[in-house]
C-alpha positions in Angstrom: 87.0 102.7 108.8 91.1 100.8 109.0 92.4 104.2 108.2 94.7 102.3 105.4 93.3 99.8 102.4 93.6 96.8 103.6 95.2 93.5 102.2 93.1 90.8 100.4 93.6 88.9 103.7 93.1 91.3 106.5 89.4 91.8 104.5 88.2 88.0 104.1 89.4 88.4 108.1 87.2 90.6 109.3 84.4 89.3 106.5 84.5 85.9 108.2 84.5 86.8 112.2 81.2 88.9 111.1 79.9 86.2 109.3 80.9 83.3 112.7 79.9 85.5 115.0 77.3 87.5 114.1 78.8 91.2 115.4 78.8 94.3 113.2 81.7 95.0 111.1 82.7 97.9 112.9 83.1 96.7 116.1 85.7 94.0 114.3 87.3 96.6 112.3 87.3 98.5 115.8 89.4 95.5 116.8 92.3 95.8 114.1 92.9 99.7 114.4 94.7 101.9 116.5 93.0 104.7 118.3 93.1 108.2 117.2 95.6 110.5 119.1 93.9 113.9 120.7 95.2 116.0 122.4 92.5 117.8 124.7 92.5 121.8 124.4 91.0 123.7 127.9 87.9 124.9 125.8 86.9 120.3 125.7 88.0 120.0 122.0 91.0 118.8 119.9 92.2 119.5 116.5 90.6 116.9 114.3 93.1 115.4 111.9 90.8 114.0 109.3 88.1 116.6 109.2 89.8 119.9 109.8 87.9 121.5 112.4 87.5 121.1 116.2 86.1 118.5 117.8 84.4 117.5 121.5 84.4 114.3 121.7 80.4 113.6 121.9 81.1 115.6 118.0 84.1 112.5 117.4 81.8 109.6 117.9 79.3 111.1 115.4 81.0 112.1 112.8 83.4 108.2 113.3 83.4 105.8 110.7 83.6 103.5 113.4 81.2 104.9 115.6 80.7 103.6 118.8 83.6 101.4 118.4 86.1 104.5 117.8 89.0 104.6 120.2 90.1 107.5 121.3 92.9 108.1 123.2 93.1 111.9 124.5 95.4 113.6 127.0 95.2 116.3 128.7 97.7 119.2 129.1 
């Protein structure tokens, strides 16, 4: 979910925050991750590096491990 293997300290910090706040673990992880960058094409889709497909923002939200908490920065040309 981080986009990389988090170290022990990060894992502990996330789990402590989840326990203290009762927040969804995806919400807590999203606070510590960079957004996905997307260059939107005229067809309303962008190339997703992870899936290797062209996706709409709705399709990306459905497959993103962070779900509704995932961040997407969209650039339209």
